[in-house]
N, C-alpha and C positions, 0 to 999 in steps of 0.2 A: 730514859729517852735519849736517843742519839740524835744531835742536831747536826746536819751536814754542813760543811764549810760553805761559806759564800763563794760565788764566782768572783774573779778579780776586778771587774771594770770599774768600780766606783770606790774612791778614797773618802769614806764618810765615817764619822763617829757616832752616827745615829744607831740606836740599838736595833737588833733584828726583830722582825715580826715572825712569830712561830705559829704556824697553822697546822695543827695535827701532825706535829713532828717535823714539819719542813721549815727550815730556817730561810726566811725571805727577806728582801729589801722591804722597808716599811711603806711601799707605795703599791696600791692596787689600781689597775685600769678597770673602769666601770663598764658594765655591759650596755650596749647601745644598739637598738634594732630600728628598723628592719636591716640587718645585714652590715651595719657599720663596723661592728666589732665581731668579726669572723676569725677564721684561723690565721690569717696573715698578721693581723694586729696583736691577737692574744698570744700567738706563738712567738712573736718578736719580742714582747714584753717578758714572757716567761723565759726565753732564751738568755735574757740579761739578769735573771735571778728574782724577778719580781713576779707579781700575780697578774696574768692576763685573762680576761673574761670574754667568752663567746656569748652573745645574745641569741637565744634559741629560737625566736620567732621567725617563721617564714624563710628559712635559710636556703630553700630550694632556689631562690632567686639568684644564688651564686653558682648554680649548676644548670647549664643549658639542657642536658639530657632530662633532668628531673622536671624542669619547667615545661618542656615539650611534652613529656609523658603525662603531665597532670593538668595541662592546660584546660582541657574540656572534661576533666574527670569528675567522678563523684567526690564527696567529701572525704571518703575513706581513702581514695586514691591520693588526693591532695595531702591528707594527713600523713600517709605513708611515705610520700615524697619528702615531706618536711623532716620526719624521723630519720630517713636515709641520709638527708643532707647534714642533719645534726650529727650523725655518726661520722660522716666524712670529715666534718669541720673539726670535731674533737680530735680525731686521729691524726689529721694534718697538722694541727697545732701542736700535739704532742711530739710529732716527728720534728717539727721546726724547733721546739724547745730543747730537744736531745737531753731530756732528763733533768733539766734545770728549771728553776722557778716552780710555778704551779699554774694549772689550767683550770679555771672555773667556768661553769655555765650559769648564766642568768636565766631563770625561768619565771615568768610572770604568773602569779597567783591568778590574775584576772582573766587568763586565757582558758577556754574550756578544756583543752587537751593537756593541761599542765601535768597531770600524773604520768602520762606516757612520755613526756619530754624528761622529766626527772629520771625515770627508769632508763630511758635510752641513754641519756647523758652519762649516768653511772656505769651502764654496761660498756659504754664506749671508751671509758678510761678517765673521765673528768676526775680531777683532784677535789673539787668542791662544787657544790650546788649553792647558788645564791638566789634567794627568792624575795621579791617584793610585790608591789601592786596588790596588796591584800595581806591578810594575816596568814602566815604559813603554818597554821597549827598542825597540819597532817604531814609535814615534811619528814619528821623521823619515821613514820610507817612507810612512806613511799620509798625511802632509802634504806629500809631495814636490812635488805639483802647485801648491802654494800657498806659494811660498818666502818671501813677506812676512808670513806669519802667525807670530807668536811661539810658541814651543813651550816649555812650563814644566811639568816634572815636580814632583811632590810627594814628598819623601823626608823621613826623620827622623833620620838619623845620617850622619857623615862617611864612614863606610864604604859605605853606599848611594850617596852622592853620587859618590864615586870610581868605583864600578862603573858607574853609568849614564854619567857623563862619559867614561870610557874607551870604553865601548861605542859611544857617539854619535860620538866623535871618529874611530873607525874608519870610521864612515859619512860623515865629512866634515861633521858638524853639531855645533855646541855648543849646550846649552840657552840660550835667551834669558834665562832667570831660573830660579831653583829655589825653591820653597816648602819651608821647612824646618819641618815640623809636629811639635810636641811632644806625644807621646801622653799625657803626665801632664795636660795641660790643655785640649787640643782637644776638640771635640764630634764626634759621629758615629763613623764607623769611624776606628780608630787605627792607626798604623804600628808595632805591636809584635806578636810572635807570640803573647803570652799576657798575661792580665790582670796576672799577677805581674811582668811585665816593664815596666809603665808607668812606674815610678819610677826606671828604670835611668838613672844619671848620664851615659850616653853620648848621651842625648837632649837634655841641657841645652844652651841656646843658647850659654852662655858656654864650652862645649867644642866644639859642632858648628861654630860659625862660624869661630873661629880655626883649627881643624883643616882645615876646607874651604879657607880662604884660603891656608894653607900648602900644601895639595895643588895648588891652582891654580898657585901660584909654582913649586912643584916641576916641573909638567908643562909649564911655559913658556907657560901659557895668559894669564897676567896676573892679578893678585890680584883686580881689580874687573871682569874681562871678563864674568864670569857673576854677575849680581846675586842675592844671597841675600835671601829674604823669610821671616822667622820668623813662625810662626803658632801661636797657643795661648797663652792666659792673658794676653794684652795688653789692658790696660784703662785705662791713664793715658797722658797726654802725657809724663810723666817716663819711663815705660817705653819708649815710642817713642824718645825721645832716647837712652836707654842703648843700646838695640839698634843704632840708627844709628851710634853712637859705637864700638860693638863691631866694625862692619864690615858690618852689614846695609844694603841699599839701600832697603828698604821693610818694612813690616809687614802682616800680614794678620789680619783679624777676622771671625769668623762670627756667633756668637750676638748680638753687639752690634748687627750690622746686621739680624738676623732679627727684632728687636723694634722696629725703627724704623717710623715711620708709613708709609713706602713699601714695606715688605716685602710680598711677594705672598701671605703666609699670612693665614689668618682671624684676626680680633682675639682669639679665645680662644687660639689658638696662642701669640701674643705674651704674653699674660697668664700662661700656664703657664711659659714660659721665664723671664719677668722675675720671677715671684713664687717661683721655686724657691730653697730655702735650701741650704746646703752638704749637709745631711743627706739632702735630697731627690735628690741626683745619685748615680747608681749605674753601675759598670762591669760589663759581662757580655760573654760570647762571642756574637757575632752570627752570622747565617746564612752570612756569606761567609768564615768561619774567621778573623776579625779581632775583637779586643776592640772594644767600643763604649761610648759613654758617653751617658747619657740621663736624663731625669727619672723619678723613681719615681712613675708614674701608677697608677691602678687596674689597667689592663691589664697593666702590667709587674710589678706586685705579684703578680697572679694567675699570670702566666707563669712567674716565678722560682719560685713556690711549687710549681707543677706540673712543673717542669723535670726533676727525677728520673724521674718517671713517663714524661714524653714521650720522654726520652733512652732509657729502657729499652725503649720501643716503636718506636724509630726504625727505618724500613726504606725501602728504595729505591721511589720511585713511578715509574711507567712515563712520566709527563710532568708538567709543571707545570700545575695546574689553570687558571691565568691565561692560559697559551699566548702569552706575550709576551716582550719583551726582558728575560729574566731573568738572574740571576747565573750566571757559568760554574760556580761551586760553591756549592750551596745545602744547608744542614744538613737541612732538612726534605725537600726533593725527593730528594736523593741518600742520605738515610739515614745521615748522619754524626752519630753520637750525642753527640760531643764538642763540637759547636758548635750554633748556634741551631736551634730546632724551631719556627719560625713563618714566616709569609709577610711579609717585610719591606715589600714593596710596599703590601700591604693596610694594614699598621699605620701606615706613614708617610703614606699617602693619608688615613687617618683623622685623623692630626695636622694635615695641611694644612687640613682642614675644621674643626679646632678641636674635634674629638670627644675630650674629655678621658677618657671611659670606655674607649675603644678604641684610641686613638692611641699611637704611639711617638714621643716628643718628644726628639730629639737636642739636647744642649746642652753647651757647654764648662764646664769645672770652676770658672773664676774668676768673681769678682763682676762685675757689668755696670757701665759707666762711669756710668750715670745710675740705678742701682738698679732700682726697678720702673716708673720713668717710661718712657712710649712717646714718643720724641722724633723729629724730622725727621732725615733723613740729613745735612742741612747742619750742624745743631748737633753731631752726632757728629763729623763731619769737622773742624769748627772746633775742638772741644775736643782731639782727638787732634793736630792740626797746631800749635795755638797754646797750649793750656793754658787757655784761657778757657772758663769754664762758663757755660751759658745761665742766664737768670733763672729762679727757682723757678716752677714751674707754679701756677696759682691753686688755692687749697685747695678 
């Protein structure tokens, strides 16, 4: 295997992260939808030699012509518009990266049209498919026609890792890496069954990573054959070093990249995330039947206050009013009272526009590396890789 040279920007002694023959800086930008991590953010991260990730859900919102053409369309029309948008975003990110780094596409297993998104992302030139929000047991089959595309499941504990690896081994494929997402710290949808489970010690990296490496050895895979990428609560260079010393191959961050200058979100979105205090961050059951973590905005305050009445009135709807690539399980559409009673796409789209009154702003629980400052991707990567903080911003 030939490992390409690093690009020059960062003077670090941290070891490289090798993903299917690509030598990368050991920092991965997480996928954040709707539209927060599109081609500008992912391409900017990859252009510096790291891994940038496009979130695949409802990307048509970044393309005025596709939005207009699908506004009153059928489900098929809207799904086609989103696949076209995904193609445009992957190609634009690859153009921006100019052959450096890697471009991944995050596809939620919980979305009904996920097979089409996997295939389109592969056909469009994505270097990796990252899949979470459910067990990605069929990902090897979906990507079988693109054997050079890296396949990366998102899991949260050693038991889930063992389950997926064994299932994939029977198909003749190993994951090219595994994102280990800690539900206590990550933003968005979380890999636990209930809010009460978020602090379970089985999710701690200090437990998951050694147990997973021991499992790899016991299976004869090789301890480092599948790179592990912890995600959630990582906000310092020192923590990056600790996790790599523990046996991780790279780390993943989401919120810290969401507030960079290159993020595809509205500036008001970045201000909400960067300005959130610990008491502003709340966990609740989302529409997909998973806990979620977000900023306590006016809309979320109203929703949580009305939730008992919404749950009492829950009933199955004949169809989704938006008629598009929706969740396989939706609390509001399917009348499931114990999970979310709202349209997640509508609220996340409002957040993308920076609408504080109506938006749902997913966010991780940890403090951000630069506090409320909105910094370039280059400065974030430099700090994580070298520990060198940028000069203070002018007052």
